[in-house]
N, C-alpha and C positions, 0 to 999 in steps of 0.2 A: 858672449854678447847675445842678448835677447832683443831682437829688433823691435818687437811689440808684442802685445799679449792676446792676439788671436791664438786659439788653441793649436792650429797647425804650425805655429812658429815657436810655441813654448811648452807644449804638452809634456814633453819628456825631460824638461829641465830639472824638475824635482827629483826624478829618478837618477839622473846623471849626478846631481849633488849628493844623493844618498849612497851611490855605489862607487863613485870615483873620488879621487883626492882633488877637489876643486878649491882653489884659493880665493878666486874673485868671480863675480858675475857683473856684467856691465849692462845697465838699463838707463832709460831716460825718464824724466818726470812725466807722469801720465796725466792727461786731461780728465779722465774719469776712472773710478775704481772699478775693478772687475774681480771675479773669483779667481781667475788664473793668476793675476798679479799677487793677490793676497796669499795664495798657496805657495808661490815661489818665494815670497819674502819670509813666510813662516818656516819653510824648510831651510832657507839660507841661514836664518838665525839659529835654528836647531843644530845645523851642521857646522856652525861657526864659519860661514862663507862671507867674505867681505862683499858688500854691495856698493859698486861704484856708480854713482849717479852723475851722468855726463850730460853735456850740452854742446851746441855748435861752438867751435873754436878750441875745444879741448884736444889735447894730444895724448895718446896712450903709447908709451915707448915699450916695444916688445924686446928689442935688443939694440945693439949699436947701429945696426943697419936698417932695421925695420920699425916703423911706427904706424899708428892708425890715427888719422885725423877725422874728428867728428864734424860733419857738415850740417847736420839737421837732427832734431829740432833745436831751435835756440831757446834761451831762457824766457823770452817773451814773444816768440814768433810762432805760436801754435796755430794750427788750422782747426777751426771748429766743425767743419764739415767732415763727416765720417772720421772722427778724431783718432780712433785706434789705428787705422791704416795710415792716414795722412801725417801722423806724428811718429811714424816708424823712424828708427835710427837710420840715418844715411851716413856711411862711413867709408873712408878711402884708405885702403892698406897700401903703404908705400914702401918699396924696397929698391933703392937705387933708381934706375930708370924704368922700373916696372911697377905698375899699380893696378889695383882692382877697386871698382866702385860697387859697394853693396847698397841696395836701395829699399830693402824691406818691401812693404806693400804700398808705397806712396802712389798717389794718383796725380792727375794733371794739375790740380790746384796747388799741391805741394811742390811739384816740379817747377811751376811758375814762380813760386816764392823763392825756391833755391836759386833759380836763374837771376832773380833780382838781387840776391844778397852775396853771390859768389862770382868770381871772375872765371872766364873761360879756362885759364891756366889751372885754377883750383879744381875744376871739374873734369878736365881732360884725363882719360884713363885708358890703359892698355886693354882692360877687360871690364865689362859691366855685367853685374848680375841684374837681369831684367826685373823690373818691379812687378809685383802682384801676379806672378806666374804667367806673364804675357798678356794680362788683361788689356782690352782696347781702351780702358780708362787711364792707362798709364803709358809711359814711353812715347811722349809726344815727339814730333820731328825736331822741334826746337831744342828739346833736351838732348836727344841723341846726337844732333849735329854739334852741340857744344861739347859733349863728352868725347866724341870722336873715337869710339872703341874699335879695336881690331877684331875683337871677339865678344860675342854675347852669350851668356849662360842663362838658360831658362829652367827653373825648377818646376816640374809639372807632372802630375800623375797621368798614366796612360788611360786614354778614353774617359777622361774626367767629365763630369756632368756640366761643367761651365763652358766647355769648348775651348779651353786654354791650350796653347797660346792662340791669340787672335790672329787671323790672317792679315788684319790691318797692321799689326805690330811687326809681323814677319816681313811684310812688304816694305815697311819703313826701314828695317834693318838691311834688307836687300838693296834699297836705294842708296844707302850710305856705304855699301860694299863691306858689310860687317858679317863675318862668319858666325854661325849659330850652332850651339850644342844644347840639346834638350835632354832632361833626365828620362822622359818617356821613351826616347829613342836610344840613348846612350847609357842609361843606368847612372850609377854614381860617377861623378866627374871630378878628377883630381888635377890641379894645376901645379906644376913644378917650375920654378924659375931660378936663374942665377943672378937676377937683378937687371938683366938685359934681354935675353931670350927666354922663351918659356915652352914647355911641352904640355900637352893635354892627354890625360890618360882616361880611357872610357872602359866601362865594365860590361857593356853590351856591344856587339859588333866589333869587338876585340881590339884592333890595332891602335897603338898610340899614335898621335899626330904631332909631328915636329913643327914648331913655329919659330 
């Protein structure tokens, strides 16, 4: 699944399709064309990889217990402001009583639209992947209070030039009593769940955390 076509979210997709046995890629309809999108589509056709074009309301069944529900963007609910980021795929992976909300790089304007079109029950998630690397333009308090995550994951480079994650976002997460794991502090992060409980595995600062 490619959330959107900023290079930091899709740059290696072509190499993965060329070197691994990929059956499907999942993308959403784009508001504007870009070189990264054209290259991914070109390689997908070359490698005979199916392109699944999804929209809000679609369900991707992984197996009998796991499915992915697409929450954003809709077929006609695109955001024109900063369209690449704000029309990122927002998807909720559901496994029994455990779920993770993936948010791409959406910003406040997209979060507000999602809050208008989805119920609290649809958005509530055990874990949230924080949008846009913890940028202050995302992860509004209204959105976080609706999702009510127990754990937040922030994908962010060490000493990055943008100053991510924002101290404002970290304060909001603290206010809702949400634990935070960051890739600049913990390295690669793996979540394992039995559908009820989950464990967090970190590759820096060593020890797994039982939840």
